[in-house]
LOMIVEX-613679 format. One record per residue (C-alpha): residue in three letters; x, y negated, z negated; residue number from 0; chain. Coordinates in Angstrom, 3 decimals. Layout:
<rs>
R res       xx       yy       zz   n chain
R ala        X        Y        Z NUM     A
...
</rs>
This chain:
<rs>
R res       xx       yy       zz   n chain
R met    0.246   -0.200    0.043   0     A
R asp    1.174   -3.481    1.106   1     A
R arg    1.115   -5.282   -2.453   2     A
R gly    2.663   -8.625   -0.810   3     A
R lys   -0.908   -8.850    1.045   4     A
R arg   -3.201   -9.066   -2.097   5     A
R pro   -4.349  -12.187   -3.359   6     A
R asp   -2.669  -14.066   -5.640   7     A
R arg   -5.010  -14.378   -8.752   8     A
R ser   -2.853  -16.614  -10.284   9     A
R leu   -2.971  -19.150   -7.409  10     A
R ala   -6.657  -18.748   -7.525  11     A
R ala   -6.866  -19.666  -10.452  12     A
R leu   -5.046  -22.950  -10.657  13     A
R asn   -7.048  -24.009   -8.042  14     A
R ser  -10.616  -23.449   -8.864  15     A
R lys   -9.012  -25.525  -12.477  16     A
R met   -7.724  -27.985  -10.482  17     A
R tyr  -11.030  -28.589   -8.440  18     A
R met  -12.777  -28.768  -12.505  19     A
R asp  -10.264  -31.031  -13.452  20     A
R leu  -10.762  -33.070  -10.513  21     A
R lys  -14.577  -32.913  -11.360  22     A
R asp  -14.359  -33.484  -14.835  23     A
R ile  -12.173  -36.625  -13.699  24     A
R ile  -15.026  -38.088  -11.458  25     A
R arg  -17.586  -37.246  -14.004  26     A
R glu  -15.563  -39.131  -16.760  27     A
R his  -13.768  -42.078  -15.304  28     A
R ser  -15.802  -42.995  -11.995  29     A
R leu  -19.258  -42.847  -12.321  30     A
R ser  -19.179  -45.461  -14.843  31     A
R phe  -18.256  -47.945  -12.133  32     A
R leu  -21.183  -47.436  -10.227  33     A
R pro  -24.648  -49.159  -10.070  34     A
R ala  -27.460  -47.659  -11.373  35     A
R lys  -29.257  -46.661   -8.578  36     A
R ser  -26.595  -44.645   -6.900  37     A
R leu  -26.107  -42.834  -10.817  38     A
R phe  -29.738  -41.642  -10.255  39     A
R lys  -29.133  -40.075   -7.162  40     A
R phe  -26.105  -38.173   -8.996  41     A
R asn  -28.536  -37.328  -11.892  42     A
R ala  -29.460  -34.264   -9.265  43     A
R val  -25.493  -32.720   -8.704  44     A
R cys  -25.841  -30.637  -11.596  45     A
R arg  -27.102  -30.049  -15.362  46     A
R asp  -23.325  -31.540  -16.877  47     A
R trp  -24.058  -34.842  -14.633  48     A
R lys  -27.304  -35.545  -15.837  49     A
R leu  -26.711  -35.355  -19.566  50     A
R gln  -23.912  -37.230  -18.617  51     A
R ile  -25.060  -40.216  -17.180  52     A
R ser  -27.856  -39.844  -19.208  53     A
R ser  -26.068  -40.904  -22.701  54     A
R pro  -26.617  -43.873  -24.814  55     A
R phe  -22.308  -43.643  -25.008  56     A
R phe  -22.537  -43.749  -21.019  57     A
R ala  -24.946  -46.234  -20.111  58     A
R his  -22.488  -48.434  -22.502  59     A
R asn  -19.512  -48.057  -20.496  60     A
R gln  -21.443  -48.137  -17.230  61     A
R ser  -22.591  -52.021  -18.504  62     A
R leu  -18.615  -52.857  -19.022  63     A
R phe  -17.312  -51.527  -15.978  64     A
R cys  -20.248  -52.614  -13.044  65     A
R arg  -19.943  -56.399  -12.964  66     A
R ser  -20.283  -57.073   -9.597  67     A
R thr  -23.023  -58.831   -8.153  68     A
R ser  -25.049  -55.978   -6.162  69     A
R gly  -28.338  -58.212   -5.331  70     A
R phe  -30.607  -61.501   -6.026  71     A
R phe  -33.645  -61.669   -7.497  72     A
R ile  -35.502  -64.475   -6.145  73     A
R his  -39.375  -65.880   -6.016  74     A
R ser  -41.440  -64.965   -2.486  75     A
R leu  -43.801  -66.984   -1.041  76     A
R asp  -47.006  -66.148   -2.949  77     A
R gly  -44.678  -66.548   -6.419  78     A
R ser  -44.015  -63.177   -7.406  79     A
R pro  -40.508  -62.032   -8.527  80     A
R ser  -38.240  -59.494   -6.003  81     A
R leu  -35.456  -58.330   -5.490  82     A
R ile  -32.987  -58.283   -1.841  83     A
R pro  -30.061  -56.048   -2.869  84     A
R ile  -26.830  -56.943   -0.721  85     A
R asp  -26.523  -53.098    0.197  86     A
R pro  -30.125  -51.161   -0.732  87     A
R ser  -28.301  -47.875   -0.485  88     A
R phe  -26.637  -48.872   -3.590  89     A
R cys  -28.875  -51.333   -5.324  90     A
R gly  -32.176  -50.523   -6.588  91     A
R val  -35.116  -50.889   -9.855  92     A
R pro  -38.244  -49.156  -10.090  93     A
R asp  -39.975  -52.599  -10.426  94     A
R pro  -38.918  -55.413   -8.824  95     A
R leu  -42.293  -57.245   -9.840  96     A
R leu  -41.804  -57.033  -12.991  97     A
R lys  -44.734  -55.760  -13.534  98     A
R phe  -43.774  -53.736  -16.760  99     A
R leu  -43.678  -56.997  -18.564 100     A
R pro  -47.056  -58.039  -20.633 101     A
R glu  -48.372  -60.800  -18.148 102     A
R pro  -46.799  -62.493  -15.211 103     A
R val  -43.188  -64.180  -14.727 104     A
R asp  -41.227  -66.837  -13.716 105     A
R ile  -37.585  -66.114  -13.565 106     A
R arg  -35.156  -68.145  -15.278 107     A
R ser  -31.851  -67.318  -15.330 108     A
R ser  -29.667  -64.027  -15.439 109     A
R ser  -26.237  -62.374  -16.536 110     A
R asn  -24.927  -59.289  -16.107 111     A
R gly  -28.096  -56.777  -15.656 112     A
R leu  -30.060  -58.545  -18.088 113     A
R leu  -33.036  -61.345  -16.836 114     A
R cys  -34.499  -64.474  -18.730 115     A
R cys  -37.896  -64.428  -18.188 116     A
R gln  -40.864  -67.041  -18.796 117     A
R gly  -44.345  -66.228  -19.260 118     A
R arg  -46.928  -67.801  -17.029 119     A
R ala  -49.556  -68.213  -19.738 120     A
R glu  -50.011  -71.131  -22.287 121     A
R asp  -47.681  -70.216  -25.279 122     A
R lys  -44.651  -70.109  -22.015 123     A
R ala  -42.998  -66.844  -24.161 124     A
R tyr  -39.495  -66.296  -23.412 125     A
R tyr  -38.949  -62.478  -22.469 126     A
R ile  -34.863  -60.414  -22.302 127     A
R cys  -35.527  -57.692  -19.716 128     A
R asn  -33.734  -54.772  -18.223 129     A
R pro  -35.733  -54.097  -15.274 130     A
R val  -33.488  -50.783  -14.428 131     A
R thr  -34.153  -49.499  -17.542 132     A
R gln  -37.202  -51.607  -18.034 133     A
R gln  -37.059  -52.426  -21.682 134     A
R trp  -37.986  -55.368  -22.589 135     A
R lys  -38.457  -57.950  -25.693 136     A
R lys  -40.613  -60.913  -26.348 137     A
R leu  -38.357  -63.708  -28.208 138     A
R pro  -40.005  -66.107  -31.058 139     A
R lys  -41.475  -69.577  -29.936 140     A
R ser  -38.820  -72.178  -30.363 141     A
R asn  -39.621  -75.354  -32.160 142     A
R val  -39.314  -77.577  -29.541 143     A
R asn  -40.147  -78.325  -26.196 144     A
R his  -38.496  -77.430  -23.505 145     A
R gly  -40.558  -78.954  -20.562 146     A
R pro  -42.260  -77.355  -17.410 147     A
R asp  -39.058  -75.859  -15.368 148     A
R pro  -36.637  -75.871  -18.660 149     A
R ala  -32.808  -75.989  -18.175 150     A
R ile  -32.480  -72.287  -19.139 151     A
R val  -28.850  -70.523  -19.196 152     A
R leu  -28.908  -66.947  -20.154 153     A
R ile  -25.622  -65.609  -21.817 154     A
R phe  -24.219  -62.029  -21.688 155     A
R glu  -21.268  -60.856  -22.146 156     A
R pro  -20.651  -56.793  -22.162 157     A
R ser  -18.751  -56.094  -25.267 158     A
R leu  -16.537  -52.503  -25.923 159     A
R leu  -18.176  -53.012  -29.742 160     A
R asn  -21.760  -53.682  -29.525 161     A
R phe  -23.660  -51.003  -28.427 162     A
R val  -26.959  -53.242  -28.198 163     A
R ala  -26.900  -56.280  -26.164 164     A
R glu  -25.838  -59.237  -28.126 165     A
R tyr  -26.586  -62.711  -26.155 166     A
R lys  -27.345  -66.318  -26.449 167     A
R ile  -29.876  -68.565  -24.381 168     A
R ile  -29.635  -72.206  -24.332 169     A
R cys  -31.530  -74.981  -22.714 170     A
R ala  -30.754  -78.375  -22.138 171     A
R phe  -33.874  -80.436  -22.882 172     A
R arg  -35.140  -84.488  -23.333 173     A
R ser  -34.798  -85.540  -26.686 174     A
R thr  -38.264  -86.831  -28.164 175     A
R asp  -36.618  -88.498  -31.017 176     A
R phe  -33.964  -90.661  -28.609 177     A
R gly  -34.593  -91.675  -25.394 178     A
R asp  -32.255  -91.209  -22.721 179     A
R ala  -30.782  -88.728  -24.519 180     A
R val  -30.429  -84.579  -24.317 181     A
R glu  -30.126  -82.305  -27.311 182     A
R phe  -29.584  -78.569  -26.834 183     A
R asp  -32.313  -75.902  -28.197 184     A
R ile  -29.938  -72.151  -28.819 185     A
R tyr  -31.137  -68.750  -29.272 186     A
R ser  -29.033  -66.251  -30.746 187     A
R ser  -30.043  -62.455  -30.362 188     A
R lys  -27.840  -61.750  -33.360 189     A
R gly  -30.483  -63.669  -35.441 190     A
R asn  -33.536  -63.460  -34.162 191     A
R ser  -33.620  -66.696  -33.852 192     A
R trp  -33.339  -70.674  -31.962 193     A
R glu  -31.674  -73.722  -33.627 194     A
R val  -30.851  -76.977  -32.495 195     A
R ala  -27.145  -77.802  -31.857 196     A
R gly  -26.432  -81.146  -33.854 197     A
R glu  -25.042  -82.436  -30.383 198     A
R ile  -27.012  -84.798  -28.873 199     A
R his  -25.644  -86.173  -25.787 200     A
R phe  -26.863  -90.006  -25.083 201     A
R gly  -26.680  -91.797  -22.217 202     A
R ala  -28.731  -89.483  -20.348 203     A
R arg  -30.873  -91.566  -17.742 204     A
R ala  -33.409  -89.727  -15.226 205     A
R thr  -30.441  -89.464  -13.219 206     A
R arg  -28.152  -87.961  -15.660 207     A
R met  -30.541  -85.564  -16.775 208     A
R pro  -29.576  -81.612  -15.668 209     A
R asn  -30.867  -79.957  -13.000 210     A
R pro  -33.044  -76.606  -14.735 211     A
R lys  -31.850  -74.854  -11.426 212     A
R ser  -28.281  -75.425  -11.910 213     A
R gly  -26.645  -73.721  -15.206 214     A
R val  -23.394  -71.857  -15.371 215     A
R his  -21.848  -70.285  -17.957 216     A
R val  -18.103  -70.440  -17.824 217     A
R asn  -15.680  -69.402  -20.924 218     A
R gly  -18.060  -70.322  -23.593 219     A
R val  -18.968  -73.889  -22.057 220     A
R val  -22.273  -74.191  -19.686 221     A
R tyr  -22.521  -76.589  -16.991 222     A
R trp  -25.266  -77.895  -15.455 223     A
R met  -25.492  -79.959  -12.380 224     A
R thr  -27.207  -83.714  -12.989 225     A
R ile  -29.742  -84.584  -10.629 226     A
R ser  -27.483  -87.994   -9.663 227     A
R gly  -24.572  -85.594   -9.147 228     A
R ser  -22.358  -85.945  -11.877 229     A
R ile  -21.921  -82.460  -14.429 230     A
R leu  -23.272  -82.116  -18.119 231     A
R ala  -20.737  -79.639  -20.095 232     A
R phe  -21.499  -78.422  -23.597 233     A
R asp  -19.317  -76.584  -25.237 234     A
R leu  -20.962  -73.540  -27.181 235     A
R thr  -18.461  -72.870  -29.622 236     A
R lys  -17.759  -76.754  -30.746 237     A
R glu  -20.920  -77.530  -30.031 238     A
R arg  -19.666  -80.655  -28.485 239     A
R ser  -21.126  -82.034  -24.754 240     A
R gln  -18.775  -83.733  -22.300 241     A
R leu  -20.176  -85.232  -18.884 242     A
R leu  -17.527  -84.939  -16.015 243     A
R gln  -17.433  -87.026  -12.779 244     A
R asn  -18.810  -85.383   -9.564 245     A
R his  -19.863  -87.856   -6.475 246     A
R asp  -21.950  -85.013   -4.592 247     A
R ser  -25.214  -83.797   -5.577 248     A
R arg  -25.479  -81.443   -3.038 249     A
R gly  -23.208  -79.095   -4.366 250     A
R ile  -23.416  -75.290   -6.982 251     A
R leu  -21.901  -74.514   -9.081 252     A
R gly  -20.248  -70.915   -9.904 253     A
R glu  -17.320  -68.967  -11.601 254     A
R phe  -14.113  -68.543   -9.596 255     A
R ser  -11.457  -66.544  -11.047 256     A
R gly  -12.564  -67.409  -14.732 257     A
R lys  -13.154  -71.464  -14.067 258     A
R leu  -15.622  -73.947  -13.381 259     A
R cys  -15.886  -74.034   -9.106 260     A
R lys  -18.222  -76.301   -6.859 261     A
R met  -18.827  -75.552   -3.542 262     A
R asn  -19.563  -78.816   -0.915 263     A
R val  -20.998  -78.169    2.726 264     A
R phe  -19.559  -79.895    5.627 265     A
R gly  -20.578  -79.219    8.737 266     A
R asn  -19.548  -75.852    9.332 267     A
R ser  -16.959  -75.614    6.696 268     A
R ile  -17.465  -75.235    2.930 269     A
R ser  -14.799  -76.506    0.401 270     A
R leu  -14.274  -74.517   -2.558 271     A
R ser  -12.823  -77.036   -5.444 272     A
R ile  -11.892  -75.595   -8.937 273     A
R leu  -12.425  -77.053  -12.628 274     A
R asp   -8.183  -78.473  -13.102 275     A
R asn   -8.406  -80.774  -16.028 276     A
R val  -11.656  -82.133  -17.450 277     A
R his   -9.138  -84.692  -19.409 278     A
R ser   -8.105  -86.407  -16.313 279     A
R asn   -9.966  -89.584  -17.135 280     A
R thr   -8.493  -90.103  -19.957 281     A
R met   -4.436  -89.954  -18.440 282     A
R gln   -2.492  -92.951  -18.068 283     A
R met   -2.617  -95.353  -14.553 284     A
R gly   -1.092  -94.215  -12.018 285     A
R ser   -1.286  -90.374  -13.089 286     A
R gln   -1.563  -87.588  -10.059 287     A
R thr   -3.683  -85.361  -12.552 288     A
R lys   -6.676  -84.783  -10.587 289     A
R met  -10.250  -83.373  -12.236 290     A
R trp  -11.042  -81.380   -8.897 291     A
R ala   -8.206  -78.764   -7.031 292     A
R gly   -9.023  -77.853   -3.961 293     A
R lys   -9.209  -73.989   -3.714 294     A
R gln   -9.840  -73.508    0.015 295     A
R gln  -12.198  -74.047    2.968 296     A
R val  -14.430  -71.421    4.064 297     A
R val  -15.907  -70.455    7.703 298     A
R leu  -18.727  -68.333    8.287 299     A
R asp  -18.271  -66.307   11.350 300     A
R ser  -20.308  -68.220   13.724 301     A
R asn  -21.482  -64.688   15.646 302     A
R ile  -23.488  -63.796   12.070 303     A
R val  -24.727  -66.817   11.429 304     A
R gly  -25.343  -68.128   14.561 305     A
R asn  -25.173  -72.177   15.209 306     A
R val  -26.506  -73.935   12.514 307     A
R ala  -23.484  -76.283   11.603 308     A
R gly  -24.260  -78.022    8.934 309     A
R asp  -27.555  -76.556    8.357 310     A
R tyr  -27.564  -74.114    5.892 311     A
R ser  -27.302  -74.133    1.771 312     A
R val  -25.213  -72.612   -0.718 313     A
R leu  -27.246  -70.418   -2.889 314     A
R his  -24.351  -68.421   -5.537 315     A
R val  -20.645  -68.220   -5.448 316     A
R asp  -18.415  -66.209   -7.824 317     A
R ser  -14.745  -64.956   -7.455 318     A
R asn  -16.110  -62.443   -4.694 319     A
R met  -18.619  -63.520   -2.960 320     A
R leu  -20.256  -66.565   -1.322 321     A
R val  -24.087  -66.593   -0.262 322     A
R val  -25.576  -69.008    1.628 323     A
R arg  -29.133  -69.591    3.022 324     A
R ser  -30.542  -70.579    6.658 325     A
R gln  -33.734  -71.038    8.379 326     A
R gly  -35.056  -68.127    5.744 327     A
R lys  -31.902  -65.710    5.846 328     A
R ala  -28.922  -65.299    3.466 329     A
R phe  -25.407  -64.646    4.278 330     A
R trp  -22.646  -63.487    2.095 331     A
R tyr  -18.877  -64.378    2.295 332     A
R asp  -16.322  -62.093    0.770 333     A
R phe  -12.987  -64.121   -0.247 334     A
R lys  -11.460  -60.672    0.027 335     A
R ser  -11.976  -59.702    3.106 336     A
R arg  -13.136  -63.020    5.067 337     A
R ala  -16.035  -61.008    6.498 338     A
R thr  -19.408  -62.652    6.826 339     A
R lys  -22.465  -60.557    6.761 340     A
R cys  -26.366  -60.775    6.991 341     A
R ile  -28.058  -59.985    3.766 342     A
R pro  -31.230  -57.825    4.068 343     A
R gly  -34.399  -60.011    3.333 344     A
R glu  -35.885  -63.203    3.554 345     A
R phe  -34.941  -65.713    1.403 346     A
R his  -37.609  -68.736    1.456 347     A
R asn  -36.633  -69.923   -1.976 348     A
R ser  -33.894  -71.675   -2.778 349     A
R arg  -32.483  -70.704   -5.993 350     A
R cys  -31.384  -66.933   -6.709 351     A
R phe  -30.571  -64.878   -9.770 352     A
R pro  -27.366  -62.930   -9.639 353     A
R tyr  -27.769  -59.530  -10.087 354     A
R val  -26.184  -56.718  -11.668 355     A
R asn  -27.339  -53.091  -11.778 356     A
R ser  -26.368  -52.400  -15.076 357     A
R leu  -27.711  -49.602  -17.750 358     A
R val  -27.377  -51.902  -20.349 359     A
R ser  -29.247  -51.282  -23.214 360     A
R leu  -31.610  -53.516  -25.277 361     A
</rs>
């Protein structure tokens, strides 16, 4: 008998072990980076994967690692919420109309997979929800009037140490005690309560009131574009406000590489500027220090967007992408590949809420 032709059982066992190790590596270290819709598909792979994906620890890890914008919530022409994914095969929620909430709502802000919504009933209640898991929480009523279109910013930064989401909401509102002044109402999930900050921003004439649709959070500071184009900043840690000079009210604010940025449209080109020095107005005469530093110019691919030079508005910007709207359609520009692509769906509303397809638990 030719023993040399007998199968090598040790080699077969080694190959099997390598396969098992690779499967475990994918399950333990790769799945957490995927959006929720993809994970729901992988539930059917095997029992081990289903148990892994359904565990609270996995949901916590996924909320830490899956941080890229995967779609946008908007309000349709009839006023109802809807989700437009960048890639429908990777991002989705069971009920994009948010009918799992106890009443019809308007979306006010979003942050890392959570939405802040406001009910349309008389009490104008706020709700925090995760549209993937359909978990939601009704917030206690504030003691101050936020106005008919509140300048709300939801702040949720996933933390390794917090298995239950901890978040804050800040609302800049017109002071009822002082004319031409803005105050700041802050909700903390830790104490489940609202508290008006001691800071009062005076000199906020009608043209310097914060635009409700412009708020962004960057490294502990919340920024709003005002009607006149200047930028109102509020530091959450110091509870101090500041007015930053800016001479173009048509731009949009965002976060780019951990800094505040603004986008402005000039013809077929879009300029991206980074906040470089908030103290430039206090520098000595002749100083070359500027508040804003030009980062780059973006030119959209005319083969994708068509001949719409200057006829579009910027909807969203972050470190990975720029989103613009033109004639009811939206296009996104990838900063890394410099490619321009069309987002499927119709964008008739001038505001969208970036959404991360996260399993974060409330």
